[in-house]
N, C-alpha and C positions, 0 to 999 in steps of 0.2 A: 292299570287295573288288573287285579289278580282274582280269578274265579276258582272257587273250590267246588268242583262238580259233585263231590260226594255229599255235600250238605244241601244241595238244591232240591227243593220239594216240587219244582216245576209249577209254582203258583202264578208266575208271570207278573208279580207285583212290580218288579224292576222295569219291565217293558211298559206297563200301564203308567207308572210314574213318569217315565221318559216322555210318553205320548202326552200326558197331562201338562208337563212343563213346556214342551216344544211344539205341540200340535201334531207331531208325527213321531213315531217311535224310531229312534236312531240306533236301535239294537234289534237283533233278530233272534228268534228262538229256533234251535235245532229240535230234534226229536226229544231231547232231554234238557239241555241247559241253554241259557242265553249266550249269544256271541257278541262281543263288543269290538269296536275299532281297536286296532293294534297301537294307535297313537305313535305312528312311525316318526322318525326324525324328520323335521321339516325339510331338510335338504335332500332326503332320500325317499320321501313318501311317493309311491307310484301315482296316487291320485293327483297330487300337486304337480308332479313332473309332467304328466300327460295333458293337463288342462290347457287348452289352446288359448284361453282368455286370461289365465292367471287368477281365476276366481278363487282358487284354493291357495291361501297363503298364511304364513306364520304371523301370529299376533301374540306377544308375550309368551312365546315358547309352545304355543298350541296352534294347530292348523284350523283355520276357520274358513267358511265359505262366504264369499261376498255375493249375496243374493242378487245385487244389482248388476253384477258382471257375468254371472252364470248364464249360459245359453242353453242349458239342458241337452248338451250333446251326448251325455252319458258315458263319455270316455273314461271318466274317473271311476265310474261304477264297474266298468270292465277291468280296469287296472288294479283295483283294490284286491289284495290277495285273499281277503276274507269276505268280500262282497258287502261291506258295511256302509256304503253310501246309499241313501234313500231319497226318493223324490217327494217334496212337499208340494202337492198340487195347488194348495192355496197360495203359497209364496212363489210358485213357479220357479223353483230352484232346487238344486240338490242340497241335502243336509248330511252332516256327519257328526259323530260324537265329538264333543269338545270338553267332556267331563264337566259339563254345565258351567263352564267359564263364561259363556255368553248369556246365561240366565240370571235374571234379577233375583236377589234374595236367596241364592243357593250358595251355601258354604261348601257342602259336600255334593257330589253328583246325586241327582234325584234317585237314581237306581240304587245307590248305596244306602241312602236314607230309607228307602222303601223295603229293602230286603230284610225280612224278619228272621230268615234262616242264617244270617251272617255269612253269606256266600261270597259277597263282594268286598274286596279290600283295595284301598288305594295306597300305592307305594311309590316313592320317588326312587330314582336310580341311587341317590345318596342313602336312602333308607335301606335298600337292598345291600349296598356296600357295607353298611353298619351291621346288618344281620349276618353277613358273611363271617364276622368275627366270632359268632356263636358256632362252635364246632358242630353242634347237632344239625344246623341248617346248611353248613358249608357245601356238602355234596349236592343237595337239591338246588341251592341258589347258584352254584357254579353252572349247573346244567341249564337253569332258567336264563341266566345271563348269557350263556353261549347261544342259546336259541334266539334271544333278543338281539344280540349282535349280528347273527346271521340274517335276520329279517331286515336289518338296516341296510 
């Protein structure tokens, strides 16, 4: 997920859409723009690595929370570098962004569909590699990829 903060009108449509689909907003709002899960590599994600029960595990390339295994110890919430795990009181489990892969009838993440300001974009690593071939994006993408690799 790529966020263009210059375009954000602070409307919170993305947060409200997430809450509508999942029952709890899996994103948070700073003073100006929403912050989303970094979608860390499953083998290196701090939330998954610290979970004592293995409740956070990879499914089809995305980290998911097994609500039946989560014991609400909150260690994952502490370990997350951007604090993006939230508690769903109704489900009695921690929740994290899955880019709506666990939601029925969602092709795009709900937040992306709801954003009227076109602030949110979904890119795969392959998409970013392809964009690197366009010289006008090369410097920006190299910096973004460097930051992404450092977070892994």
